[in-house]
Each structure stands twice: as C-alpha cells, then as structure tokens.
C-alpha positions as CSV (number, residue, x, y, z in Angstrom):
1,M,115.9,117.9,121.7
2,S,112.6,117.2,120.0
3,K,111.0,118.4,117.5
4,T,108.0,117.6,115.7
5,I,107.0,118.4,111.9
6,V,102.9,118.1,111.1
7,I,103.7,118.2,107.4
8,A,99.2,120.0,106.8
9,D,100.6,123.2,109.2
10,D,104.4,123.2,108.9
11,F,104.9,122.8,105.1
12,T,101.4,122.3,102.8
13,K,98.5,120.1,103.0
14,Y,99.3,119.8,99.5
15,T,102.2,118.3,98.8
16,G,103.1,117.7,95.4
17,L,106.2,115.8,93.9
18,R,110.0,114.2,94.3
19,Y,111.4,117.4,93.5
20,K,111.3,121.5,93.8
21,S,111.4,122.0,90.6
22,L,108.4,120.3,89.4
23,T,105.8,121.6,92.2
24,P,107.5,124.7,93.7
25,G,106.7,125.0,97.7
26,S,105.4,121.7,98.1
27,S,107.9,119.2,96.6
28,G,110.3,116.8,98.9
29,E,113.0,118.4,98.3
30,E,112.3,121.2,99.5
31,F,110.1,119.7,102.7
32,R,113.7,117.3,103.5
33,D,115.9,120.6,102.6
34,E,114.1,123.1,104.5
35,L,112.2,121.9,107.4
36,L,114.1,118.3,107.6
37,I,117.3,118.0,107.5
38,P,117.3,121.5,109.7
39,A,115.3,119.8,112.0
40,L,117.4,116.8,112.4
41,E,120.6,119.1,112.7
42,E,119.5,120.7,116.0
43,N,117.9,117.8,117.9
44,D,118.3,114.8,118.5
45,I,114.7,113.6,117.5
46,V,112.6,114.3,115.1
47,T,109.3,113.2,115.6
48,I,106.8,113.6,112.5
49,I,103.3,113.5,111.7
50,F,101.8,113.1,108.6
51,D,98.4,112.7,109.3
52,G,95.7,116.4,108.4
53,N,97.5,115.8,104.2
54,I,94.8,117.0,101.4
55,G,94.5,114.2,99.3
56,E,97.8,111.0,99.1
57,Y,101.8,111.8,99.3
58,V,103.1,110.4,95.8
59,P,106.0,107.9,95.8
60,S,108.7,110.0,94.9
61,F,107.7,113.1,97.0
62,L,108.1,110.5,99.9
63,E,111.6,108.7,98.3
64,E,112.6,112.1,97.5
65,C,112.4,113.2,101.2
66,F,113.5,110.3,103.0
67,G,115.3,107.7,100.8
68,G,117.3,111.3,99.5
69,L,117.8,112.1,103.3
70,I,120.6,109.1,104.0
71,R,121.7,109.6,100.6
72,I,122.5,113.1,101.8
73,K,123.3,112.7,105.4
74,K,124.8,109.2,104.9
75,Y,122.7,107.8,107.8
76,S,122.4,103.7,108.3
77,F,118.8,102.6,109.4
78,N,119.4,102.5,112.9
79,E,120.4,106.2,113.1
80,F,117.7,107.5,111.2
81,E,115.3,104.7,113.3
82,E,116.7,107.0,116.1
83,K,116.6,110.2,114.4
84,I,112.9,110.2,113.6
85,Q,109.8,109.0,114.4
86,L,107.3,108.6,111.6
87,V,103.0,108.4,112.5
88,S,100.3,108.4,110.8
89,K,96.7,107.2,111.9
90,D,95.1,107.8,108.8
91,T,97.4,106.1,106.4
92,P,99.7,103.6,107.8
93,D,100.5,102.1,105.6
94,L,102.6,105.2,104.0
95,I,105.4,103.9,107.7
96,K,106.3,101.1,105.5
97,S,106.8,102.0,102.0
98,I,108.9,105.0,103.4
99,I,110.9,102.1,105.4
100,K,111.0,100.4,102.0
101,Y,112.9,103.8,100.6
102,V,115.2,104.1,103.5
103,K,116.0,100.5,103.5
104,K,117.2,100.4,99.7
105,E,119.3,103.3,100.4
106,T,121.2,102.2,103.4
107,G,122.1,98.7,101.6
C-alpha cells in the first residue's frame, strides 16, 4: 500500500520549528511522530508533498522530521529512498536539504 501526505492539507500550511514545545501544532517533531511514522508503519511507500505551504520550511523543521526519523527508526539511506518519495515543485532545493539531513544521520 502507499499513502500520500500533503503537508499543507494534512498537517498545516504554516510549519513551525523543531519541537512541539516551541511551536505546538506545527513542529517537525509533531509531523514526524503523528503523521510520518504512522504512515510508514502502515504503508510500503509514503509520498510527501511540500507544495502549498505558506512561508518557508525552516531547517529545524526539516531536520527534525527527516534526520529525526532516521535517529528514531534507524533506517539506512537506501531504506529511506525506498520508502519515502519527496515532492516539491515549488522549491526543488528543499529536497536537496532533506537528503543532506538524512545522509548526515545515516553516515
């Protein structure tokens, strides 16, 4: 099975910072724990669409979502690439940043 998560529709149009304690309802920690991990546990492939957000995705949000995912779930880079598809037509450099965070955590 596969699942698509559109962050602007399924989470928030105004993403926040790294931790829930800093930006409740819009943090990278909440996105990872409440949407991303459950989707990965229930599906073979998860597509994440970043378009439609208002404002920029801050690095701490992205690092906690994806670098934090690797720290918690212990995925290899290949497993990450097999399970997660990242889509951003509005800001393609966003994907490069996420890959950098994942590679840093996978060594």
